[in-house]
C-alpha positions as CSV (number, residue, x, y, z in Angstrom):
1,M,-26.3,-3.9,-2.5
2,T,-29.7,-3.2,-4.1
3,A,-30.8,-2.0,-7.5
4,K,-27.7,-3.5,-9.1
5,R,-27.4,-3.0,-12.9
6,K,-25.1,-5.1,-15.1
7,S,-22.4,-3.3,-16.9
8,G,-23.5,-2.5,-20.4
9,T,-27.1,-1.5,-19.5
10,R,-28.3,1.4,-21.7
11,V,-29.8,4.4,-19.9
12,A,-31.2,7.8,-21.0
13,T,-29.5,11.1,-20.0
14,P,-30.2,14.7,-20.9
15,W,-27.3,14.4,-23.4
16,G,-28.6,11.2,-25.0
17,A,-28.2,7.5,-24.5
18,A,-25.3,6.2,-22.4
19,T,-24.1,2.8,-21.1
20,V,-23.6,1.9,-17.5
21,V,-19.9,1.1,-16.9
22,E,-20.1,0.7,-13.1
23,E,-22.7,1.3,-10.4
24,L,-23.0,1.2,-6.7
25,A,-26.2,1.3,-4.7
26,L,-26.4,2.6,-1.2
27,R,-29.3,1.2,0.7
28,Q,-31.1,3.8,2.8
29,R,-34.1,4.1,5.1
30,A,-36.1,7.1,6.3
31,G,-38.7,6.0,8.8
32,D,-40.7,3.3,7.1
33,R,-39.5,4.2,3.6
34,R,-36.7,2.1,2.0
35,F,-34.8,3.2,-1.1
36,A,-31.4,3.2,-2.6
37,S,-29.2,6.1,-3.7
38,L,-27.4,5.1,-6.9
39,V,-24.0,6.4,-8.2
40,Q,-23.4,5.4,-11.8
41,L,-20.4,5.8,-14.1
42,L,-21.9,6.2,-17.6
43,E,-20.2,6.3,-21.0
44,A,-21.7,8.1,-24.0
45,P,-21.2,6.8,-27.5
46,S,-18.6,9.5,-28.0
47,G,-16.6,8.0,-25.1
48,E,-17.3,10.9,-22.7
49,R,-17.7,9.7,-19.1
50,L,-20.6,10.9,-17.0
51,V,-21.4,10.3,-13.3
52,R,-25.1,10.1,-12.4
53,F,-26.5,10.3,-8.9
54,A,-30.1,9.1,-8.6
55,Y,-32.4,7.2,-6.2
56,S,-34.2,4.0,-6.8
57,T,-37.5,2.7,-5.4
58,G,-37.8,-0.7,-7.0
59,G,-34.8,-1.0,-9.3
60,S,-35.4,2.0,-11.6
61,A,-33.3,5.1,-11.4
62,R,-35.4,8.1,-10.7
63,R,-34.7,11.8,-10.8
64,G,-34.7,14.1,-7.8
65,P,-32.4,15.2,-5.2
66,V,-30.1,12.6,-3.7
67,T,-29.3,13.2,0.0
68,L,-26.5,11.3,1.7
69,R,-25.8,11.2,5.4
70,A,-22.2,11.0,6.7
71,R,-22.5,7.2,7.2
72,D,-23.8,6.9,3.6
73,L,-20.7,8.6,2.4
74,E,-18.6,6.0,4.2
75,K,-20.5,3.3,2.5
76,L,-19.9,5.1,-0.8
77,R,-16.2,5.1,-0.2
78,E,-16.2,1.4,0.8
79,Q,-18.2,0.3,-2.3
80,A,-16.2,2.6,-4.6
81,A,-13.0,0.7,-3.5
82,V,-14.1,-2.3,-5.6
83,R,-15.2,-0.1,-8.6
84,P,-11.9,1.5,-9.7
85,E,-13.3,3.4,-12.7
86,L,-16.1,5.0,-10.7
87,A,-13.8,5.7,-7.8
88,A,-11.4,7.5,-10.2
89,A,-14.2,9.6,-11.7
90,L,-15.3,10.6,-8.2
91,G,-11.7,11.5,-7.2
92,L,-11.7,8.7,-4.6
93,G,-8.6,6.9,-6.0
94,G,-8.9,4.2,-8.6
95,D,-6.8,3.3,-11.7
96,V,-8.4,5.4,-14.4
């Protein structure tokens, strides 16, 4: 996994600051370009949960469209299996 953030990292969202609860990073490649698509479970100070999709080129989440291939979706399901809260937020099972 790349661009891994520790739980508890504060991030900015259009709704204000939030904390990363869980994150998975899907390493991808397009030609010579290497990057990661990020799926993050965030929590606002109010307790509201948000799911953010972003991409990373060097560890920082960046805005823009995130495109996943079918094989990337399989990686997402595999990685979500060990992140139960994120999996639940995505409707992929999980405990929460």
